[in-house]
Structure formats: structure tokens, C-alpha cells
C-alpha positions as a printed NumPy array, in Angstrom:
array([[  3.715, -15.418,  21.066],
       [  2.678, -14.065,  17.663],
       [  3.822, -15.83 ,  14.536],
       [  6.205, -13.46 ,  12.627],
       [  4.941, -14.868,   9.334],
       [  1.42 , -13.713,  10.196],
       [  2.581, -10.354,  11.521],
       [  4.248,  -9.112,   8.345],
       [  1.064,  -9.082,   6.163],
       [ -0.77 ,  -7.237,   8.95 ],
       [  1.953,  -4.577,   9.082],
       [  1.68 ,  -4.142,   5.326],
       [ -2.102,  -3.691,   5.583],
       [ -1.614,  -1.133,   8.363],
       [  0.859,   0.708,   6.152],
       [ -1.723,   0.821,   3.346],
       [ -4.443,   2.003,   5.742],
       [ -2.495,   4.942,   7.152],
       [ -0.89 ,   5.901,   3.851],
       [ -4.387,   6.228,   2.364],
       [ -5.236,   8.897,   4.938],
       [ -1.783,  10.482,   4.814],
       [ -0.79 ,   9.391,   8.3  ],
       [  2.522,   8.086,   9.626],
       [  2.172,   4.37 ,  10.431],
       [  5.199,   4.463,  12.737],
       [  3.533,   7.037,  14.986],
       [  0.45 ,   4.87 ,  15.45 ],
       [  2.526,   1.772,  16.168],
       [  4.6  ,   3.7  ,  18.67 ],
       [  1.39 ,   4.727,  20.417],
       [  0.606,   1.053,  21.006],
       [  3.65 ,   0.851,  23.288],
       [  1.933,   3.137,  25.799],
       [ -1.699,   2.121,  25.464],
       [ -3.413,   0.109,  28.194],
       [ -5.11 ,  -3.231,  27.475],
       [ -8.868,  -2.793,  27.097],
       [-11.228,  -4.189,  29.728],
       [-14.927,  -4.992,  29.464],
       [-15.911,  -2.244,  31.926],
       [-13.846,   0.384,  30.138],
       [-15.146,  -0.597,  26.707],
       [-18.815,  -0.679,  27.762],
       [-18.378,   2.298,  30.124],
       [-20.16 ,   0.3  ,  32.811],
       [-19.501,   2.716,  35.674],
       [-20.772,   5.726,  33.735],
       [-23.823,   3.815,  32.533],
       [-24.785,   2.58 ,  35.999],
       [-24.474,   6.055,  37.484],
       [-27.155,   7.517,  35.229],
       [-30.121,   6.149,  37.223],
       [-30.925,   9.028,  39.574],
       [-34.192,   8.835,  41.489],
       [-36.281,  11.863,  42.45 ],
       [-38.041,   9.991,  45.266],
       [-37.355,   7.319,  47.899],
       [-39.781,   4.851,  46.288],
       [-37.863,   1.715,  45.174],
       [-39.873,   1.03 ,  42.014],
       [-38.934,   4.399,  40.551],
       [-35.63 ,   2.702,  39.711],
       [-37.534,   0.238,  37.505],
       [-39.194,   3.117,  35.689],
       [-35.96 ,   5.024,  35.093],
       [-33.922,   1.999,  34.041],
       [-36.669,   0.776,  31.725],
       [-36.941,   4.075,  29.866],
       [-33.183,   4.429,  29.56 ],
       [-33.065,   0.966,  27.992],
       [-35.759,   2.121,  25.55 ],
       [-33.635,   5.098,  24.537],
       [-30.612,   2.847,  23.977],
       [-32.727,   0.647,  21.703],
       [-34.017,   3.713,  19.86 ],
       [-30.386,   4.652,  19.239],
       [-29.723,   1.194,  17.767],
       [-32.826,   1.52 ,  15.572],
       [-31.678,   4.868,  14.211],
       [-28.238,   3.349,  13.599],
       [-29.77 ,   0.648,  11.395],
       [-32.099,   3.019,   9.532],
       [-29.248,   5.419,   8.823],
       [-27.344,   2.65 ,   7.042],
       [-30.249,   2.317,   4.616],
       [-30.593,   6.086,   4.27 ],
       [-26.914,   6.577,   3.456],
       [-26.288,   3.457,   1.359],
       [-24.801,   4.176,  -2.069],
       [-25.4  ,   0.637,  -3.336],
       [-28.771,  -0.258,  -1.857],
       [-30.172,  -3.704,  -2.583],
       [-33.427,  -5.409,  -1.653],
       [-31.552,  -7.978,   0.436],
       [-29.648,  -5.358,   2.438],
       [-32.784,  -3.237,   2.88 ],
       [-34.854,  -6.173,   4.134],
       [-32.152,  -7.356,   6.532],
       [-31.923,  -3.917,   8.157],
       [-35.691,  -3.608,   8.469],
       [-35.933,  -7.003,  10.154],
       [-33.204,  -5.968,  12.589],
       [-35.214,  -2.872,  13.466],
       [-38.407,  -4.916,  13.805],
       [-36.668,  -7.248,  16.25 ],
       [-35.691,  -4.247,  18.361],
       [-39.329,  -3.161,  18.384],
       [-40.424,  -6.724,  19.203],
       [-38.154,  -6.49 ,  22.227],
       [-39.643,  -3.115,  23.149],
       [-43.153,  -4.527,  22.79 ],
       [-42.66 ,  -7.531,  25.062],
       [-40.686,  -5.45 ,  27.554],
       [-43.78 ,  -3.501,  28.607],
       [-44.555,  -6.411,  30.933],
       [-41.507,  -5.334,  32.948],
       [-43.436,  -2.244,  33.967],
       [-46.936,  -3.633,  33.853],
       [-46.186,  -6.664,  36.021],
       [-42.995,  -5.519,  37.727],
       [-43.789,  -2.062,  39.059],
       [-46.083,  -1.467,  42.017],
       [-49.125,   0.617,  41.044],
       [-49.299,   2.523,  44.326],
       [-45.617,   3.431,  44.17 ],
       [-45.95 ,   4.579,  40.557],
       [-48.972,   6.744,  41.324],
       [-46.926,   8.457,  44.042],
       [-43.654,   9.088,  42.227],
       [-45.317,  10.023,  38.91 ],
       [-46.479,  13.295,  40.451],
       [-42.824,  14.334,  40.706],
       [-42.409,  13.83 ,  36.946],
       [-44.907,  16.483,  35.853],
       [-44.735,  17.975,  33.251],
       [-42.279,  15.442,  31.771],
       [-43.653,  12.626,  29.617],
       [-42.504,   9.785,  27.373],
       [-44.097,  11.929,  24.668],
       [-40.835,  13.895,  24.815],
       [-38.633,  11.108,  23.442],
       [-36.762,  12.94 ,  20.69 ],
       [-35.204,   9.774,  19.283],
       [-38.635,   8.266,  18.689],
       [-39.589,  11.335,  16.638],
       [-36.387,  10.946,  14.618],
       [-37.304,   7.311,  13.904],
       [-40.634,   8.526,  12.524],
       [-39.037,  11.203,  10.341],
       [-36.482,   8.71 ,   9.018],
       [-39.099,   6.064,   8.216],
       [-41.654,   7.722,   5.99 ],
       [-42.603,  10.72 ,   3.914],
       [-43.569,  13.671,   6.074],
       [-47.163,  13.757,   4.805],
       [-47.791,  10.436,   6.58 ],
       [-46.975,  12.053,   9.931],
       [-49.298,  15.02 ,   9.42 ],
       [-52.565,  15.151,  11.352],
       [-55.29 ,  13.773,   9.052],
       [-57.301,  16.986,   9.401],
       [-54.596,  19.024,   7.672],
       [-53.155,  16.697,   5.02 ],
       [-55.094,  18.165,   2.115],
       [-53.425,  21.542,   2.685],
       [-49.831,  20.285,   2.961],
       [-47.509,  19.05 ,   0.213],
       [-43.8  ,  18.894,  -0.623],
       [-43.697,  22.657,  -1.162],
       [-45.002,  23.41 ,   2.326],
       [-42.357,  25.021,   4.585],
       [-41.034,  22.597,   7.189],
       [-41.928,  24.998,   9.983],
       [-45.586,  24.924,   8.892],
       [-45.62 ,  21.135,   8.502],
       [-44.05 ,  20.787,  11.942],
       [-46.982,  22.634,  13.54 ],
       [-49.389,  20.102,  12.012],
       [-47.655,  16.82 ,  12.888],
       [-50.067,  14.267,  14.346],
       [-48.484,  14.397,  17.815],
       [-48.868,  18.156,  18.093],
       [-52.526,  17.608,  18.983],
       [-51.518,  15.799,  22.176],
       [-49.755,  18.932,  23.434],
       [-52.37 ,  21.534,  22.519],
       [-55.725,  22.582,  23.902],
       [-58.036,  21.448,  21.123],
       [-60.352,  24.437,  21.695],
       [-57.86 ,  27.29 ,  21.987],
       [-54.841,  25.804,  20.214],
       [-52.642,  26.894,  23.124],
       [-49.566,  24.727,  23.643],
       [-49.009,  22.955,  26.944],
       [-45.791,  23.326,  28.927],
       [-45.089,  19.719,  27.877],
       [-44.956,  20.75 ,  24.227],
       [-43.313,  24.124,  24.847],
       [-40.391,  22.509,  26.697],
       [-40.063,  19.796,  24.047],
       [-39.915,  22.271,  21.187],
       [-37.54 ,  24.591,  23.011],
       [-35.054,  21.733,  23.325],
       [-35.507,  19.898,  20.018],
       [-37.449,  21.88 ,  17.398],
       [-34.419,  23.168,  15.47 ],
       [-32.867,  19.695,  15.445],
       [-36.152,  18.214,  14.246],
       [-36.465,  20.723,  11.405],
       [-32.917,  19.968,  10.204],
       [-33.543,  16.233,  10.418],
       [-36.895,  16.504,   8.598],
       [-35.269,  18.345,   5.727],
       [-32.259,  16.012,   5.581],
       [-34.49 ,  12.914,   5.436],
       [-37.046,  14.353,   3.05 ],
       [-35.362,  12.486,   0.19 ],
       [-33.695,   9.64 ,   2.074],
       [-36.309,   8.231,   4.419],
       [-37.088,   4.525,   4.173],
       [-39.98 ,   5.028,   1.772],
       [-38.139,   7.3  ,  -0.664],
       [-35.162,   4.917,  -0.65 ],
       [-37.56 ,   2.051,  -1.386],
       [-39.003,   3.964,  -4.367],
       [-35.486,   4.497,  -5.747],
       [-34.956,   0.757,  -6.101],
       [-35.448,  -0.961,  -9.465],
       [-39.035,  -2.126, -10.02 ],
       [-38.031,  -5.768,  -9.573],
       [-36.587,  -4.96 ,  -6.132],
       [-39.718,  -3.02 ,  -5.179],
       [-41.682,  -6.181,  -5.915],
       [-39.248,  -8.393,  -4.029],
       [-41.403, -10.566,  -1.772],
       [-38.983, -10.562,   1.175],
       [-38.52 ,  -6.786,   1.08 ],
       [-42.241,  -6.02 ,   0.822],
       [-42.906,  -8.433,   3.683],
       [-40.184,  -6.74 ,   5.762],
       [-41.631,  -3.283,   5.006],
       [-45.134,  -4.332,   6.031],
       [-43.857,  -6.138,   9.12 ],
       [-41.914,  -3.065,  10.235],
       [-44.909,  -0.782,   9.659],
       [-47.283,  -3.044,  11.604],
       [-44.787,  -3.708,  14.405],
       [-44.032,  -0.037,  15.057],
       [-47.433,   1.49 ,  14.451],
       [-49.792,  -1.162,  15.807],
       [-48.127,  -3.897,  17.886],
       [-45.725,  -1.678,  19.841],
       [-48.23 ,   1.17 ,  20.167],
       [-50.92 ,  -1.184,  21.51 ],
       [-48.501,  -2.576,  24.098],
       [-47.599,   0.963,  25.161],
       [-51.253,   1.956,  25.309],
       [-52.22 ,  -1.058,  27.438],
       [-49.336,  -0.48 ,  29.868],
       [-50.325,   3.176,  30.283],
       [-53.974,   2.217,  30.722],
       [-53.025,  -0.285,  33.448],
       [-51.568,   2.493,  35.589],
       [-53.443,   5.623,  34.6  ],
       [-56.834,   3.937,  34.985],
       [-55.836,   1.96 ,  38.073],
       [-58.207,   3.937,  40.262],
       [-55.314,   5.362,  42.281],
       [-54.988,   8.57 ,  40.317],
       [-56.871,  11.143,  38.275],
       [-56.738,   9.316,  34.956],
       [-54.517,  11.994,  33.423],
       [-51.108,  11.553,  31.784],
       [-48.147,  13.238,  33.529],
       [-47.754,  15.753,  30.712],
       [-51.486,  16.474,  30.561],
       [-51.923,  15.032,  27.039],
       [-55.086,  13.365,  25.746],
       [-53.205,  10.089,  26.045],
       [-55.91 ,   7.772,  24.676],
       [-56.282,   9.596,  21.388],
       [-52.563,  10.226,  21.205],
       [-51.548,   6.613,  21.845],
       [-54.266,   4.446,  20.303],
       [-53.355,   3.476,  16.708],
       [-56.93 ,   3.755,  15.432],
       [-56.854,   7.477,  16.342],
       [-53.251,   8.119,  15.31 ],
       [-53.662,   6.298,  12.004],
       [-49.933,   6.613,  11.561],
       [-48.884,   4.425,   8.639],
       [-45.368,   4.603,   7.244],
       [-46.01 ,   2.813,   3.941],
       [-49.742,   3.166,   3.074],
       [-49.089,   2.17 ,  -0.542],
       [-48.193,  -1.364,   0.616],
       [-51.56 ,  -2.004,   2.289],
       [-54.975,  -2.831,   0.79 ],
       [-57.956,  -0.5  ,   1.143],
       [-59.547,  -2.854,   3.661],
       [-56.337,  -3.037,   5.719],
       [-56.094,   0.748,   5.76 ],
       [-59.753,   1.09 ,   6.724],
       [-59.303,  -1.277,   9.69 ],
       [-55.911,   0.095,  10.746],
       [-55.426,  -0.06 ,  14.492],
       [-58.78 ,  -1.669,  15.268],
       [-57.097,  -4.966,  16.135],
       [-53.616,  -6.456,  16.492]])
């Protein structure tokens, strides 16, 4: 039984809450009379979640592959959730900034170590059989991962190195989009023709990407960092968190992804090609990507050796 003395202050707080949004408190309380008690499975939507793993083949280990990538996408959603809190904060502090970055880094640490689930827990022969049914789909087409990139750094740091000198803040987003570093993985480097991998990806997400790029042009992690007072920009914990995040995402996690892909693609059971037909080695290896979110926080020597070792 509830204590009436404790109930009265709660009712007063509810009254304040609904009055502030011009709602009738009585109506909401009346609704409680007819609501069902929550259960774990209803809250988590367990049944819906567990019905999303739909295989295209009869090979058992395809389930590992599907479940693993769906878990990745859930973690990407959590990462974007944390970054957005920094992007939208109206009272940003070094402590809050650093705490969010370390949360995100822990998610990426989890993603990094989880590659062993596929590398050691998925039969090579089965993978080489069911992967042919995935063409032309590819992990390259993770839209949430692209959003994480856009939300993390200034757009120039995601432009292919060959084109950076010709792109600045006045460059139209549509032009910048065509010169993002990952575009090269979906184009014939001789003709410039886009692969079906890239065509499908852009058909589904390009407009969303362009809106997101523009929206985060002035509120990505780096621009928010530069808005902080100078003392906060020199805060040891924040700078350490920024560097840790940059290294974790763009070297540690990428290397783990690269090594897992190499384990299967170069297993000798297939043709050595990625499912989407991309030049996967140059696309995935950090020394070729040279994607760095916060280059101003690294020394010349560190930048020169970027991606050559963990």
C-alpha cells in the first residue's frame, strides 16, 4: 500500500507538469485506471526484435551474420544518441563533453572486440556460400555509420584527400558529397562510373545525408569543441577523450573490421572480392582512408604515421 503522505507531493508535481503543457491532469490520472501493467517483453519489444532475423539461405551460420550486424546497428543508434546530446546541448561543459565521448568510445570498444564473434564463431565455408546471396549488399551501406561520421567532424575531414584543396565551406553540399572518401569504394577508378552498390545506397539515403550534413555543419563534435572557452579546450580529460574517440573509431575499430574481412575474403574459398564489389582493402585500411576527426589534436608525426599501426 502507498503511503498517503508520500502520494500528495507526487500529485502536486504531476499537476505542475501537466499545467505547464496546458493539459488536464485529471484526464491523465483517469487513463491510469485502464492501463495495463508493463512487462519486460512489452517494454523491450522482445517478440518484434527476435522476429527480425530472416535468413536468405538454409545455412545455420547466416543467423550469426544477421544477428551480429543488427546488434551493430543498435549500437550505432546508441552512439548517435550520445553524440546528439553534445550537438544539441545549450550549456555544454568540458566534463559533460568528455563523459559522452567516453560513452561512445566504450560502444566502439565493444564493437571492436565483437569482431571475434564472426571471425572465430562463423564457419568460413558457410559464409562463402551464403555471401553470394547478399550481392550487391554490403556493410558499406550502413547509413547510421555515415551519420556518425558527419556528426563527429568537419566535412572537409571526410573528403577524399585528392580533392580537399578544391573544397571549402562555400562548396555546395551536393558537390562535397560526390567527393567523400567512401565514394571511391563505389566507383570505377578509371571511368568514374558508380557501382550498383553505391547507386542503391544513394537512392535510399542521399537526401537524408545531405540534410544531416547541412544540419551538423555547425554542430558536429569538432565545432562544438571549438565553441568552448579556451580553458575547456585545454582541459586534459576532454582532450584525452577526444583523441581516444578519434583513435578508437578510425584506427582500432577499423583495423578489427579489416582483419575480420580479410579472414574471410582471403580464406581461399572465394574470389577475394567484397560482396558489393568495392576495393575493400583501400576502403577499409586506415592508412589509405586517413580519416581523422580531430587532426588539430595530433602531432605531425602522429598524423604522418596514422593507420600504420594500432
